[in-house]
N, C-alpha and C positions, 0 to 999 in steps of 0.2 A: 529566450529564443524558442519558438515552438518547434516541436519535433517534425521532421519532414517525412519520416517513414513510420509506418504503423508496425509495431512489433507483435501485436496480437490482435485478433479480431475484436471489434467493439462488442459483438454479441457474447463473447466469452467473459466480459467484465461488466456488462450493463446492469447486472443485478447485485453488484458488490458495492458496499459502502464501508466507510470507516466508522467504527463504533467507539467504544471507550478508548481514551488516549491517556497514556502514562508519560509524564514529562520529567526529565531530569537535566536541568540546565539547557544545553544545546542539543540534547538528544530526546527523541520522542518515539513512542511505540504505539501504533494504532491498530486495534484489533479489527478483523474483518467481519462484516455482517454480510451474509449471503442469503438472499431470499428472506430477509427479516430475522434470521437466526444468527446470533453471534457465534463465531467459531474460535477455536484456540489459535488460529493462524493470525499473524500480524505482519505489518510493514513497519520498517524503521525509517525515521526521518532525522536529518541533521540540519541544524540552523546555521546558515552561512550568511554572515553580515545580518541583514534584516529579513531574509527569506528562508522558509523551510523547504528542504529538498528531499525527495524520496531517495532512499538508499536502495538502488535497484538490486544489489546483491542480497538484500533481505527477503526478496520475493522469489529467489531461485528455488528454494526448497518446495514452494507450492506450485512451481511450474509443472510438476509431475502429477499434481493432484487435480481432481475435478471438483469444484465447489458447487 
């Protein structure tokens, strides 16, 4: 189901990509790339059934940072 509300502006995340990913079973950690540079920040993902889902709580610490 698509999100009906936007929680942050597209402009604040348009230059962010997921870089190297570490996987361990049904858990994964994807490091953030901002403007082509890999950062120490990461997002966590959980595999539920056949789909990977972003763990929103993993991005809370970076909500106070500016990438």
